[in-house]
N, C-alpha and C positions, 0 to 999 in steps of 0.2 A: 606423360603429360601431368603437370602438377595441378592439383585441385586449388581453387581459389580459397584463400583463408579469409575468414570473416573475423573482424576484431570483436572481442567480448562486448565492448561498449555498443557496437552495432546490434548484436543479438539482444542486449538489454533494451535498447531503444525500440526495437521491433516488438519485443514482448510487452513493454510498457504501453506502446501505442495500441496494440491489439487488445490488451486487457483493460486499459483505461476506458476504451469506448463502451464496453459492456459492464464495467465494474464500478461505476460511480454514478450517483444521482445527485441532483442539485441539493445543497443543504436546505434544511427546513427554514422557512421564512422566520426571521427574528431569532435564529439560533445564536446563542452566546457561546462562542468557541472556548471561552474561559470557564464555562460552567463545570467542567470536569478536567482533571489532569490529562493532558494529551501527551503523546509520545514526544520525546525531546526534539527540538529543532523542526517542528511541524510547520511546513510552508505550503501555501496554495500556489502551485506552479502555473497551472492553466485551468481551464474550465473543468477538465476531467482528471487532472493529475495533481496529487499531493506528494510531498517528499518529506521524510523525517526519519528519526531514529526508530528503533524497534519498540513496539508497545510492550511494556513490562508489567502491567497491572490490569486488573479487570476494569478499573476506571478508564485507563487509556484505550482499551478495546471498545468500551461503551462510547467514549468520545468520538472515536473513528466512525462508529455506527451512526451516531447522531449527526455527524457531518455529511453523511450520505456515502461514505466510502464503503465499498462492497468487496474489494480485492486488495490484498496486501502482497506486494512483490518483495521478497527478501533476496538480497544478493551478497550478503556478508559471510555466508557459509555457516552461520550459527544455526542451531536446531530451533525451528520456529515452534511457537506454542499453538499448534493447530487446534487443540481442544478449546482453548480460551477464545480463539478466533471464531470457531463454530458457535460457541455459546452466544455470541453477539451478531450472528448472521454474516460473518465475514469469511471469505475464502483466502487461503494462503497459497501462494505460488512461490516455491523456493528454487532459485537459480543460483547455486553456489559458484561464484567465479572468483 
């Protein structure tokens, strides 16, 4: 019997759904998203999900923290900067696909 194969995108969607429910809080009232440099292409997808490029500076990690983001899911296979994420109270989940 052949096991059922799951598409990588499905695994990612499941991971994002599970993590986003616990990994994000509402942005602070009156927060100016342009106050700090954010990761490239940062977009607010839904109430608990943001999408964008990898944060590459302390300012970008601080911006994510200020937006209420608590978990970063990396799927590009690059080595994440876990230490920088921790400095700003963020958790990194790396799913290299």
